[in-house]
N, C-alpha and C positions, 0 to 999 in steps of 0.2 A: 594896620588897617585891616578890618575884617573882610574876608573874601565873601562874595555872593554865595548863597546857599547851594546854587547849582555846582559851583566849583568844589565846595566842601563835600558834598555828597559824592560827586564824581571821583574826587581823590580818595574818599573813604571806600568806595567800591573797588578802586584800584588796589588799595592796600589790603582790603578784605579778601580779594581774589587771590592774593599771595599767601594769606595766613590761613584761611579756612580751607585747608587741603582735604580734610575728611569729607566735608559736605559738598564742596565744589572742586573736587580734585581734578576732574577732567577739564573744567573751565580754566583752572589754574595752569594745567599742562598746556592747553592751547595758547594761553596768554604768554607763557614762557617760550613756547615755540615761535610765536609771532615776534617777540623781542629778539630771539636768537636769529631768526630768518632775516629780519631787517638789518641787524648788526652784521651778519655774514655778508649780505649783499652790499652794504655800504663799504665794509672793509675790503672786499674783493674788488669793487669798482675803483676805490682810491688806489689800491696797490697796482692793479693792472694799468690804469692810466698813468701812474707815476713811472712804471717800467717802460711804457710806450714813449712817454716824454723823454726818459733817459736814453732810449735807443735813438730817438730823433735827434737829441742834442749831440750824442756821440757821433752819429753819421754826419750831421751838419758840421760839427767842428772839424772832422777829418776831411770833409769835402772842402771846407774853407781854408784848410792848411795848404791846399793846392790851388784852389780858385781864388780870385780876388774878390774883395767886398764890392768893388765897383769897377767897371770897365768903360772906357771912353773910346769911341770910334769916330772916324770922319766919313762914314758911309763906305763906299767902295774905293775911295781915294785914300792913299797913304798919308800919314801925318808927317810933315817935313820937319817941324820944330817941336819935338815932344817935350823938351825942357821948358819952353814957354807955357805949354799947355799944363804941365804938372804944377808950375809956379802959380798959374791962374787958379787951378783946382785947389791948391793948398791955401788959397786965400780964405777958404771955408775952414773955420777953426776945428771942425770935426774930421778933417782929412789930415792924416799924420804922415803919410808917405806915398810915393808914386814911383812907378818904374815902367819904361817903355818895353814893348815886346813886338815880335813878328810871329804871326801864327799861320799855319798852313797844314795841309794833310799830305802824306806821302806814303809810299810803300817801302817797308824795311825788308831787306833780303839778307839771309844768312845761309850760305850753302844752298840747299833746296827749299828752305823755309821762307815763306813770304807772309808778312803781317802788315795790315794797315795801321798807321800810327798818326797821332796828332803831334806835330812839331811845334815847339815854342822856342823862339829865339829870345834870349834874355840878356840883360846886362848883369854880369856876375857880381857886381858891386851893389847895384840897386835892388835886384830881385829878392834877396833875403829879407829886405825890409817889408815886402808885401806878401811873401810866401813863407809861412811859418815852418813848413816841412823841410826847407833848406837849411834851417838852423841846426839840424842834426846831421847834415852832410859834411864829409871831410872837407875842410877849407881848401886843401890842395887840389881836390877834384874841381871845385869851382874856379880856382885860379888857373887850372889847365884849360879852361874854356876861353882861350885867347883868340882874338880875331885872326883869321888866316890859318890857324892850326887845324881847323876842322875836327875839333873834339866834340864828343857827344856824351850825354848822361842818359841812362835808361832806368826804368823801374825794376825793382827786385823780381817781381813775378815774371816780367818779360825776359829778364836774364835767365831765370830758371827754366822757362818754357823753351827758349831757343838755345840754351846752353851757351850763353854769351858771358864772358868774363872781362874784367878790366884789362885793357891792352889789345883786345880783339878788334878786328876791322869789320865793319858792316857797310852795306850799300843802301843809300836812300834814293828812291826814284820819285821825282817830282811830277805831279800830273800835268804841269805846263810843259809841253814839248817844245823842241826847237825845230823850226821850219827849214828843211833842206830840199835840194832838188829831188831827192828820193822820197820826200814826204815828211811827215812829222816824226821826229826822233825823240823818244823820251829822254829827259835830262837826268843823268846819273851823277852821283857823287859819293865817293868813299870817305867814311868817317872812322875815327879811332875812338873806342869807348874809354873814357877817362874816369868814369865813376858810376856808381849805382846808388840810387836813392830809394827810400822806403817811406811812402806817404801814409801808409796804413789803410789806404782805400784801394781795393782790388782793381776797380775800373781804371784808375789812373796809373797804377803800377804796371798795368799790362798794355797801355796804349799811349802813354805820354813820353816823349823824348825831349831833352833840353840841349840846346847848343848856343853858341855865341850869337848875339843879335845880328852882327855883321855877316857871319857865315849864313845865317838863315835868310838874310836879305839877298845874298848872292844866289842861294839855292832857288828861291822863289822869285828872284828878280824884282824885288820891292825897293823902290827908291824912297826910303824913309822907314817908317814903322807902321805896323798894322793898327796899333792902339796903345793906350796907356792903362796900366793897372793901378788902382788906388786902394789904400788901406785906411779904414776909419777908426774912430775911437770906440764905436759901438756897432758891431756887425748887425744887431737887430734893428738898428736905426738906419741901416743902409738904404732901404727904399725911400725914406724921407730925405736923406742926404742926396741921393741921386736926383730926386725931383728938384732940390735946391740947385744942384750943379747944372741941370738942364737949363735953368733960367740964367745962371751965371755965365756959362760957356756959350750960350746962344744956339740957334737952330742949325748951325753948321756941323754940330757934333751930336752923336747919338750916345746917350748914357744908359748903361744897363747894370742893374745890381744883381747880386747872387741869387736872390729869390726868383727873378724872372728867368735866369739862365737854367734853373732847375725847377721850373714851375710844376711840371707834371709829377715829379717825385714828391714834392711837398704837398701837392693837392691830393695825391693818393694817400699819403700818410694821414692827412686831416680827415679824409673820408673814412679811412680805417678806424681812426680814433672815435669818430661819431658813431659808427656802426657798433663798435665794441661797447660804447656807453649805452646804446639802446639795448643791446643783447644782455648785458649784465644787469641792466635796470629791471629786466624781467624777474630776476631773483627777488628784488625788493617787491615787485608786484605780486609774486606768489606769497611772500610774507604778508602783504596787505590783505590777500584773500583769507589767510589764516586769522587776521585781525577781524575781518567781517564775520567769520564763523564764531569766534570767541564772543563778539558783542551780541550776535543773534542768540546764542545760548544764554548769555547773561541777561538779556531782556526777557527771555522765557522764564528764567529762574526768578527774576525780580518783578514779576507782574503784580504780585500782591503789594510790594513796596511802591510800585508806580501808582497803583490804584489808591493807596492811602495818601500819597502826595497829591494826587488829583483832587481827592475829597477835602484836603486841607487848603486847597486854593491854588495849587501849582498849575500853571498853564501848560499846554502841549509844547510850547517853545522852551519852557524851563526844563521839562522832562528831556527834551531832545538835547539841550545843552549838557545835561548831566552825563549822558552816554558819549557825547562828543568829547567831553573832557576826559572820560575814562580811556577812550580809544586813542586820543591824542597823546596822553601821558605814556601809553605803551609805545606809540610810535616815536615819541621824543626820546624815551629811554633807549630803544633799540638804535636810533640814529646816533645818539651821543656815544653809546658803546662802540658802534661800528666806526665812527670817526676816530675815536681814540685808538682802536686796534689797527685801523687802516693807516693812520699817520705813523704809528709806532712801527708797523711792518714796512711801510714805504721807506722810512728813514734807515732801516736796518736790513733791507732785503738782501744785500750782498752777504752780510754775516749769516743770516738765516739760511740762504741757499748754500753757502759754504759748509755750514754745519750739517745740512741734509746730505750734501755730497759726500762728506766724511763718513756719516753714519751708514748710508746705503751704498757707498762705493760706486758712484756714477758721476758724470759731468753733464751739467745742463748745457753748457756751451763748450764743446771740445775744442782744443787748440788744433789748428790746421783745417777746421771746417768753417768756423766763423772768424771774422776779422777782429773780434774782441773775445776775451775769455772770461769775462765777468758779466754779471747781470746789472746793468746800470739802472739808476732810479733818479728821477728829477721831480720832486714833489712841488706841485703848483697849488697854492692856497685858493686860487679862484676855482680850480677843479673841485677842491674839497668843499667850498661853499656851495657850488652848484649841486654837487651830489647830496649834501646834507639837506639843502632846501628842497630838492626834488623828492627825497625820501619822506620828509615831513609833509609835503603836499599830498603824496600818495597815501600816507597814513591818515591824514585828515579826510581825504575823499572817501577812504574805506569806512569811515565812521558814519557817513551821512545816512545811508540806507538803514542800518540797524537802529540808529537814533530816531529816524523818522518812524520806524515801526514801533518804537517805544512810545512815541508821542501819540500814536493812534490807539493805544490800549484803552478799553472802556472800563471804568472802575466797577460798574455793576457786574459785568461778566467776569472780571478778574477776581472779585470777592465772592462770587456765588458759591463756590465750594470750599471756601476758607472757614 
């Protein structure tokens, strides 16, 4: 099928701008610069957003190795029969495991050092089903968390900071005191460290301690358990599953998923991602300004051709379409090239960074400073589509003013000195 003459002439101008370098060298240079600018902006935006998605996924997975996908509470009252509650929750086919827990805050003392910690009383058998980081812990350490033995597990960073080793004894001070004739006396209990865990997340490795659920109940004087931790088949669907469980379990229970527990952190990440999208989109906007300059100079150079087309019967709208096609082709070429380079770099960013580190002898993420030592990347195709579409829209908008200028050329004035 034959294309309309506006498209044919627009495509011819695009190809001519690349071939006729002697006569239109500067215009061709600006055109190439526009393509390169759009491609660079698109590739940079795809790569940066993929790396940000990778960091978010890495941190989220490490957080969820410690946290549960869903937690169920009974308000301020303890849960007396957690087994029945877990069985009722597992009636949902997307809930695969559950474990009871007792949670509380305490002060950990070691010699003269004092540290606030989050205490989690666990069932050593059921907890590894909902906490992935415990799968890498020595089974003998978990087995040592026997009721009445008052054993405790601490994070690796906490053990390094307070110089605590397996077998040492530490003291926990519960905030709930005991009333005596002399006043409120803090409740103290000495525990023996039976193991050290490494969750891969600094916050939890410095503030979380684990003990047997019965020992935690005695420490905090909880008659029952604080709540139930649930694991789902898909952690990304946890908010939807939590809503379903709220209906199933009734209004007596409060259901909270992992996204609500860390709402501020994930909201900050999303805001940062949007701001990075806007900032890097300015690179594409600059390239669009180059596209405007190229088209303005092309219109000036092609005034005689425009006048001839007008005398042959071409309408101002047809002339405008010709230069819109020319500019849109440059924008599409730059966008396509940028998407190709961006996807290629996003899928191989770890290899590229490793090669640059070897050549220049430096580390982007030094060990001991960051909790990961590689540059993660998670390519989302919806991000690629949004970036490509936005770049094409900017390129199209950039063609409107020069094309309108071309449609306003008067044939008599343009041919007066020809």
